[in-house]
MARGU-582390 format. One record per residue: residue number from 1; residue in three letters; y, z, x negated of N, C-alpha, C in turn. Coordinates in steps of 0.02 Angstrom, whole numbers, plus 50000, padded with zeros to 5 digits. Example, Ala and Ser with C-alpha at 12.3 -4.5 7.8 and 13.67 -1.06 7.14 Angstrom:
nr	rest	n_c2	n_c3	n_c1	ca_c2	ca_c3	ca_c1	c_c2	c_c3	c_c1
1	ALA	49716	50390	49340	49775	50390	49385	49835	50390	49340
2	SER	49888	50354	49358	49947	50357	49316	50002	50394	49355
//
This chain:
nr	rest	n_c2	n_c3	n_c1	ca_c2	ca_c3	ca_c1	c_c2	c_c3	c_c1
1	UNK	50341	50478	49882	50357	50438	49904	50292	50372	49870
2	UNK	50253	50342	49925	50190	50290	49932	50191	50231	49947
3	UNK	50177	50168	49928	50155	50139	49935	50099	50111	49980
4	UNK	50067	50054	50011	50033	50070	50049	50023	49965	50058
5	UNK	49948	49953	50033	49950	49892	50044	49868	49900	50058
6	UNK	49842	49823	50117	49791	49819	50132	49729	49789	50105
7	UNK	49664	49795	50096	49618	49772	50045	49617	49703	50038
8	UNK	49572	49639	50035	49529	49593	50023	49498	49589	50050
9	UNK	49479	49535	50077	49437	49521	50097	49388	49484	50042
10	UNK	49392	49466	49964	49383	49405	49918	49359	49485	49876
11	UNK	49334	49511	49843	49308	49568	49789	49292	49529	49737
12	UNK	49304	49567	49669	49259	49555	49621	49234	49606	49580
13	UNK	49162	49607	49558	49149	49669	49575	49137	49670	49459
14	UNK	49125	49605	49445	49139	49612	49338	49158	49666	49327
15	UNK	49107	49670	49305	49143	49774	49268	49210	49782	49208
16	UNK	49236	49844	49227	49300	49848	49169	49254	49921	49130
17	UNK	49283	49912	49095	49260	49988	49042	49340	50006	49037
18	UNK	49298	50088	49024	49362	50125	48990	49440	50153	49043
19	UNK	49405	50125	49116	49444	50148	49184	49430	50190	49203
20	UNK	49492	50258	49196	49444	50342	49240	49448	50293	49287
21	UNK	49398	50356	49362	49389	50334	49421	49398	50421	49448
22	UNK	49398	50370	49520	49373	50445	49561	49339	50416	49652
23	UNK	49351	50498	49660	49305	50464	49743	49318	50475	49781
24	UNK	49302	50411	49850	49385	50428	49899	49358	50471	49937
25	UNK	49423	50505	49967	49459	50562	50008	49415	50568	50083
26	UNK	49362	50501	50108	49339	50499	50150	49243	50456	50149
27	UNK	49225	50482	50115	49187	50437	50072	49120	50462	50096
28	UNK	49110	50518	50143	49073	50531	50209	49066	50490	50273
29	UNK	49150	50461	50301	49131	50426	50342	49118	50368	50341
30	UNK	49128	50318	50265	49127	50281	50247	49044	50270	50252
31	UNK	49005	50340	50219	48946	50302	50243	48926	50325	50296
32	UNK	48943	50350	50360	48935	50346	50420	48935	50264	50476
33	UNK	49013	50246	50436	49004	50176	50465	48945	50139	50423
34	UNK	48946	50117	50377	48926	50112	50319	48836	50082	50354
35	UNK	48813	50152	50390	48765	50158	50430	48746	50133	50477
36	UNK	48796	50135	50523	48824	50095	50578	48819	50018	50570
37	UNK	48834	50003	50531	48855	49931	50518	48759	49881	50506
38	UNK	48729	49934	50485	48672	49909	50453	48607	49915	50503
39	UNK	48621	49932	50547	48600	49937	50621	48597	49833	50626
40	UNK	48669	49820	50592	48674	49791	50662	48636	49708	50608
41	UNK	48608	49653	50668	48594	49576	50648	48658	49555	50602
42	UNK	48613	49493	50570	48685	49441	50541	48690	49423	50607
43	UNK	48670	49411	50679	48706	49361	50732	48772	49412	50741
44	UNK	48738	49458	50745	48808	49517	50763	48878	49522	50732
45	UNK	48841	49545	50676	48891	49533	50618	48925	49449	50608
46	UNK	48911	49407	50629	48930	49353	50610	48993	49341	50662
47	UNK	48956	49378	50734	49012	49366	50792	49052	49427	50764
48	UNK	49039	49493	50760	49073	49556	50732	49137	49539	50712
49	UNK	49114	49517	50654	49172	49486	50596	49192	49399	50610
50	UNK	49180	49384	50653	49210	49319	50654	49192	49271	50584
51	UNK	49126	49269	50557	49115	49235	50488	49058	49192	50493
52	UNK	49038	49167	50437	48979	49097	50461	48920	49159	50433
53	UNK	48859	49100	50448	48800	49173	50433	48792	49153	50372
54	UNK	48819	49131	50318	48817	49118	50267	48870	49173	50244
55	UNK	48920	49206	50257	48962	49268	50248	48890	49352	50290
56	UNK	48865	49298	50346	48860	49366	50376	48790	49371	50331
57	UNK	48775	49341	50336	48706	49380	50273	48687	49414	50216
58	UNK	48751	49399	50168	48795	49433	50130	48811	49477	50135
59	UNK	48818	49533	50191	48881	49549	50191	48803	49600	50242
60	UNK	48790	49577	50274	48699	49615	50291	48698	49654	50237
61	UNK	48662	49619	50200	48656	49650	50124	48682	49698	50084
62	UNK	48742	49662	50096	48796	49722	50076	48771	49812	50118
63	UNK	48763	49820	50153	48773	49877	50223	48694	49910	50194
64	UNK	48624	49845	50203	48573	49877	50188	48571	49915	50101
65	UNK	48615	49889	50092	48629	49894	49987	48668	49975	49993
66	UNK	48719	50008	50040	48724	50026	50033	48691	50088	50032
67	UNK	48748	50124	49973	48712	50194	49956	48750	50269	49987
68	UNK	48717	50320	49991	48777	50371	49987	48793	50395	49958
69	UNK	48754	50391	49890	48782	50426	49822	48762	50363	49767
70	UNK	48813	50324	49781	48787	50288	49717	48804	50284	49662
71	UNK	48779	50209	49617	48756	50254	49532	48842	50199	49515
72	UNK	48856	50224	49430	48927	50193	49425	48899	50112	49442
73	UNK	48858	50065	49407	48842	50003	49424	48866	49971	49457
74	UNK	48848	50024	49544	48851	49973	49595	48908	49990	49614
75	UNK	48985	50023	49594	49044	50013	49609	49100	50007	49568
76	UNK	49148	50005	49578	49206	49975	49563	49284	50017	49583
77	UNK	49316	50046	49571	49402	50034	49542	49455	50003	49587
78	UNK	49433	50003	49668	49458	50011	49728	49509	49940	49700
79	UNK	49564	49939	49652	49599	49933	49639	49595	49862	49600
80	UNK	49521	49900	49569	49521	49814	49547	49459	49776	49579
81	UNK	49449	49801	49603	49378	49767	49644	49401	49744	49721
82	UNK	49458	49749	49731	49490	49686	49791	49510	49647	49744
83	UNK	49509	49560	49782	49546	49508	49738	49558	49468	49808
84	UNK	49618	49434	49792	49658	49378	49851	49730	49414	49821
85	UNK	49795	49364	49872	49884	49366	49858	49883	49412	49824
86	UNK	49886	49470	49880	49928	49539	49865	49887	49558	49804
87	UNK	49829	49564	49781	49798	49569	49704	49814	49563	49661
88	UNK	49840	49468	49668	49881	49446	49610	49936	49470	49613
89	UNK	49980	49488	49628	50044	49532	49636	50035	49582	49585
90	UNK	49970	49602	49613	49991	49696	49620	49954	49682	49509
91	UNK	49913	49632	49497	49876	49611	49435	49871	49709	49383
92	UNK	49814	49756	49443	49789	49808	49415	49775	49776	49351
93	UNK	49741	49762	49351	49707	49742	49258	49725	49731	49205
94	UNK	49797	49744	49223	49857	49715	49145	49892	49784	49166
95	UNK	49875	49856	49189	49938	49907	49220	49913	49941	49164
96	UNK	49950	49999	49121	49907	50029	49071	49877	50089	49095
97	UNK	49875	50135	49048	49818	50203	49085	49885	50240	49115
98	UNK	49923	50248	49077	49988	50279	49109	50033	50253	49183
99	UNK	50020	50184	49177	50037	50167	49238	49997	50195	49284
100	UNK	49912	50167	49283	49883	50170	49325	49855	50255	49372
101	UNK	49890	50269	49304	49898	50377	49337	49970	50389	49381
102	UNK	50008	50313	49371	50096	50351	49409	50030	50302	49480
103	UNK	50011	50250	49449	49999	50202	49538	49927	50268	49579
104	UNK	49895	50307	49532	49853	50347	49589	49864	50400	49644
105	UNK	49950	50398	49590	49984	50475	49644	50044	50408	49699
106	UNK	50059	50372	49679	50102	50344	49715	50108	50273	49782
107	UNK	50024	50239	49749	50009	50182	49781	49933	50214	49826
108	UNK	49910	50171	49896	49845	50184	49939	49841	50128	49946
109	UNK	49782	50115	49960	49784	50052	50004	49709	50075	50067
110	UNK	49735	50048	50134	49680	50053	50171	49635	50015	50194
111	UNK	49598	50028	50242	49507	50020	50252	49493	50021	50322
112	UNK	49453	49980	50327	49425	49977	50389	49358	50023	50352
113	UNK	49298	50025	50311	49267	50081	50323	49288	50135	50265
114	UNK	49341	50149	50219	49353	50223	50191	49412	50217	50206
115	UNK	49456	50200	50243	49524	50256	50275	49552	50226	50222
116	UNK	49548	50278	50198	49612	50294	50153	49596	50268	50034
117	UNK	49610	50222	50040	49618	50226	49947	49646	50217	49901
118	UNK	49640	50260	49860	49684	50265	49793	49627	50235	49732
119	UNK	49706	50214	49698	49661	50134	49673	49626	50157	49643
120	UNK	49581	50227	49621	49532	50224	49548	49460	50229	49590
121	UNK	49476	50238	49650	49415	50292	49697	49373	50197	49694
122	UNK	49336	50239	49663	49263	50175	49690	49212	50186	49745
123	UNK	49220	50113	49743	49220	50077	49813	49136	50028	49798
124	UNK	49108	50018	49858	49060	49981	49840	49055	49909	49865
125	UNK	49027	49859	49867	49029	49774	49898	49041	49787	49976
126	UNK	49092	49783	49989	49078	49785	50095	49121	49718	50118
127	UNK	49136	49727	50181	49177	49685	50234	49170	49731	50306
128	UNK	49227	49748	50276	49234	49767	50373	49309	49780	50393
129	UNK	49331	49752	50414	49416	49746	50430	49418	49761	50489
130	UNK	49487	49818	50475	49485	49853	50527	49504	49836	50554
131	UNK	49529	49782	50622	49512	49761	50666	49484	49748	50736
132	UNK	49416	49771	50670	49372	49730	50730	49360	49784	50773
133	UNK	49292	49780	50809	49311	49812	50874	49184	49835	50844
134	UNK	49183	49920	50826	49130	49932	50818	49123	49993	50844
135	UNK	49078	50008	50883	49039	50069	50913	49034	50100	50881
136	UNK	49083	50187	50895	49054	50240	50846	49052	50305	50905
137	UNK	49062	50356	50883	49069	50412	50891	49117	50420	50920
138	UNK	49174	50401	50917	49236	50385	50957	49273	50325	50977
139	UNK	49223	50306	50998	49242	50255	50999	49237	50191	51000
140	UNK	49233	50133	51048	49248	50048	51009	49297	50018	50959
141	UNK	49320	50059	50904	49357	50039	50881	49373	50059	50827
142	UNK	49376	50035	50775	49389	50063	50698	49459	50113	50710
143	UNK	49509	50070	50785	49579	50110	50773	49538	50174	50795
144	UNK	49526	50177	50836	49506	50250	50855	49448	50324	50851
145	UNK	49422	50266	50783	49375	50322	50750	49416	50342	50709
146	UNK	49453	50316	50668	49527	50363	50624	49571	50382	50650
147	UNK	49582	50365	50727	49645	50398	50773	49686	50418	50694
148	UNK	49719	50474	50718	49785	50492	50676	49742	50506	50568
149	UNK	49700	50534	50567	49688	50567	50508	49725	50522	50461
150	UNK	49730	50456	50444	49755	50410	50397	49834	50426	50389
151	UNK	49860	50420	50434	49911	50443	50433	49929	50507	50414
152	UNK	49895	50547	50416	49913	50650	50392	49907	50628	50341
153	UNK	49840	50593	50322	49833	50577	50248	49872	50527	50193
154	UNK	49921	50511	50219	49978	50474	50197	50044	50519	50192
155	UNK	50042	50576	50259	50109	50649	50277	50076	50679	50205
156	UNK	50027	50692	50178	50015	50716	50133	50064	50737	50071
157	UNK	50038	50640	50044	50044	50632	49975	50119	50600	49997
158	UNK	50137	50585	50029	50214	50538	50047	50255	50559	50004
159	UNK	50289	50618	49995	50350	50658	49986	50384	50618	50031
160	UNK	50403	50617	50104	50414	50595	50157	50446	50536	50152
161	UNK	50428	50500	50142	50440	50423	50122	50373	50367	50116
162	UNK	50353	50313	50150	50312	50266	50155	50351	50194	50127
163	UNK	50309	50163	50102	50348	50092	50100	50250	50061	50129
164	UNK	50277	49998	50167	50252	49986	50217	50237	49910	50180
165	UNK	50180	49905	50126	50165	49819	50106	50106	49816	50144
166	UNK	50087	49822	50183	50013	49819	50203	50026	49770	50295
167	UNK	49976	49705	50304	49998	49711	50373	49994	49752	50423
168	UNK	50004	49704	50482	50011	49732	50524	49959	49757	50589
169	UNK	49875	49716	50592	49822	49756	50578	49822	49800	50546
170	UNK	49819	49810	50461	49827	49882	50453	49837	49934	50451
171	UNK	49915	49921	50463	49984	49985	50460	49960	50017	50539
172	UNK	49941	49968	50572	49932	50018	50660	49888	50038	50638
173	UNK	49825	50066	50609	49777	50127	50612	49842	50186	50559
174	UNK	49889	50187	50546	49890	50252	50539	49923	50285	50577
175	UNK	49942	50243	50651	49931	50315	50716	50028	50290	50729
176	UNK	50033	50335	50778	50095	50355	50791	50137	50408	50775
177	UNK	50104	50456	50766	50130	50515	50734	50149	50538	50670
178	UNK	50160	50490	50619	50168	50509	50541	50269	50529	50555
179	UNK	50256	50581	50508	50321	50613	50470	50357	50578	50450
180	UNK	50336	50529	50405	50349	50506	50357	50413	50473	50369
181	UNK	50464	50439	50332	50497	50386	50339	50479	50317	50325
182	UNK	50441	50294	50356	50420	50204	50357	50491	50151	50343
183	UNK	50483	50142	50308	50512	50083	50260	50447	50021	50256
184	UNK	50494	49971	50297	50444	49912	50303	50466	49818	50230
185	UNK	50458	49843	50190	50506	49744	50181	50483	49693	50202
186	UNK	50500	49636	50218	50495	49597	50226	50498	49520	50175
187	UNK	50446	49478	50183	50487	49428	50101	50493	49358	50123
188	UNK	50515	49316	50142	50530	49278	50189	50573	49203	50103
189	UNK	50536	49152	50138	50591	49093	50086	50620	49062	50113
190	UNK	50675	49038	50053	50744	49040	50083	50734	48922	50095
191	UNK	50727	48909	50135	50727	48836	50115	50777	48793	50141
192	UNK	50830	48759	50110	50875	48739	50140	50930	48791	50174
193	UNK	50926	48845	50186	50981	48883	50220	50917	48905	50279
194	UNK	50851	48888	50295	50821	48910	50353	50757	48959	50308
195	UNK	50762	49011	50357	50715	49083	50313	50649	49056	50341
196	UNK	50609	49074	50339	50535	49059	50334	50489	49132	50305
197	UNK	50418	49130	50342	50394	49197	50309	50316	49170	50293
198	UNK	50297	49138	50216	50239	49108	50221	50192	49121	50189
199	UNK	50150	49169	50218	50067	49188	50226	50056	49231	50118
200	UNK	50051	49157	50123	50004	49176	50020	50092	49206	50005
201	UNK	50160	49177	50010	50201	49202	49968	50215	49269	49996
202	UNK	50221	49282	50044	50242	49377	50095	50161	49423	50035
203	UNK	50111	49388	50064	50068	49464	50030	50066	49448	49978
204	UNK	50076	49398	49909	50085	49421	49831	50123	49449	49811
205	UNK	50199	49430	49853	50260	49480	49850	50269	49542	49878
206	UNK	50195	49572	49906	50178	49641	49922	50149	49673	49900
207	UNK	50092	49632	49843	50085	49676	49810	50144	49667	49718
208	UNK	50155	49619	49729	50208	49634	49670	50255	49679	49667
209	UNK	50280	49660	49740	50330	49739	49747	50275	49840	49712
210	UNK	50233	49808	49725	50182	49877	49702	50190	49882	49672
211	UNK	50172	49845	49623	50154	49815	49538	50262	49843	49504
212	UNK	50308	49809	49531	50391	49835	49512	50360	49911	49543
213	UNK	50346	49941	49548	50350	50006	49589	50344	50041	49539
214	UNK	50264	50020	49511	50225	50074	49483	50262	50045	49391
215	UNK	50283	49977	49377	50283	49995	49323	50344	50004	49305
216	UNK	50400	50021	49351	50470	50061	49351	50466	50145	49351
217	UNK	50394	50146	49381	50398	50224	49392	50478	50231	49430
218	UNK	50445	50210	49493	50500	50233	49530	50497	50258	49582
219	UNK	50541	50312	49582	50540	50393	49622	50612	50391	49685
220	UNK	50618	50332	49694	50656	50319	49767	50686	50271	49802
221	UNK	50651	50272	49869	50661	50208	49892	50693	50153	49870
222	UNK	50763	50180	49877	50822	50092	49879	50830	50091	49808
223	UNK	50788	50125	49752	50778	50105	49713	50725	50019	49718
224	UNK	50707	50040	49717	50660	49962	49754	50715	49911	49769
225	UNK	50756	49945	49808	50795	49881	49831	50822	49812	49773
226	UNK	50811	49833	49690	50810	49799	49645	50765	49770	49606
227	UNK	50691	49775	49660	50675	49684	49658	50693	49635	49683
228	UNK	50641	49612	49616	50694	49552	49587	50627	49508	49576
229	UNK	50554	49516	49579	50505	49481	49548	50491	49414	49600
230	UNK	50493	49341	49567	50466	49294	49579	50531	49246	49592
231	UNK	50577	49293	49593	50690	49260	49617	50702	49310	49692
232	UNK	50624	49348	49707	50678	49362	49768	50728	49414	49749
233	UNK	50753	49433	49792	50822	49484	49815	50814	49488	49865
234	UNK	50846	49534	49850	50884	49620	49935	50943	49570	49970
235	UNK	50931	49582	50049	50963	49553	50063	50985	49567	50115
236	UNK	51060	49654	50124	51095	49694	50130	51099	49669	50206
237	UNK	51119	49608	50200	51145	49599	50282	51099	49575	50326
238	UNK	51027	49553	50313	51010	49532	50376	50940	49591	50361
239	UNK	50948	49650	50333	50914	49702	50341	50959	49767	50381
240	UNK	50897	49841	50396	50928	49877	50435	50903	49936	50367
241	UNK	50898	49975	50406	50896	50075	50372	50831	50057	50348
242	UNK	50758	50037	50409	50703	50033	50364	50663	49987	50369
243	UNK	50734	49945	50389	50663	49855	50366	50715	49812	50320
244	UNK	50640	49816	50280	50731	49786	50219	50681	49673	50235
245	UNK	50743	49646	50209	50719	49596	50194	50742	49575	50125
246	UNK	50679	49554	50098	50717	49484	50028	50672	49425	50039
247	UNK	50733	49381	50024	50731	49328	49988	50743	49287	49926
248	UNK	50717	49226	49941	50724	49155	49889	50721	49111	49883
249	UNK	50767	49051	49855	50774	49022	49855	50695	48960	49830
250	UNK	50657	48902	49901	50617	48856	49861	50660	48811	49906
251	UNK	50625	48760	49854	50634	48689	49873	50581	48689	49957
//
C-alpha cells in the first residue's frame, strides 16, 4: 500500500544531520527539465508560473544553479525540504529512523520536476508546478512529458492500493491506466450540520493521514478508516468503496 501527496511551493533547506538519503528515480528527467527552465527569462518564468517578479528572479537563480551532480550541501531530503500545510500535518522531522524507513517504502511525493519522489530522495531547490505549460520533447505540458511513467512507477510499488492524498493538479499526472486500486479520502468541516471542505485544513489533514499511516505501520487500506487525528472521523454513510469522507465538528 502506498500513500501519495503533492509537493509544496514553500521550501526549507536548513540542513539536518544523521538522516539517510536516496537518489530520485527520475533524476535524469529532472536534469532535462531544469535545463529547459534554465533558458527561460525572468519574464517568461513570471508568466509561466503566475508569480511575482521577485519570485521569478529567485527561481531563475535556482534553475541556473541546478546541478546534474549536486553536492550534498546543495540538496535536502524531499519530505524535509518541502514546507506548507500538508507537510505541517506530515511533520517528517519528528519521525524516527524506523518510521522514515517505512515511509520510504509506503509514501511518494509527486513532482513536476522529479516525477515521483521517495521521502528521503535528495532534491535541489526548485519550483515547477505540474499544471504549468512548458515545451518539452514530448509536448507542451508536463502531463504530456510524464505520460504514464508516474502511474507505472506507483503501480510497481503500491502492492495493489494507492491512497490518493494529492491535489487534483498533481494526481492527474498518474494518467488513466493505473492498475492499482485508488482510494481518495476527503476531509470536511461540519459547521452546524453543513459540510465544507476548507483548503488549509484539508491539506493539513492529508499530511496527517500520511503520518498516521507511518506511525501505525498501516498495511491494509481499511485500517485507515481508524484515522482520528485532529478530531476527524470516517463517515461510512457519506462514503463509497473508493471515496472516503472524514469529518469533524468545528465552530
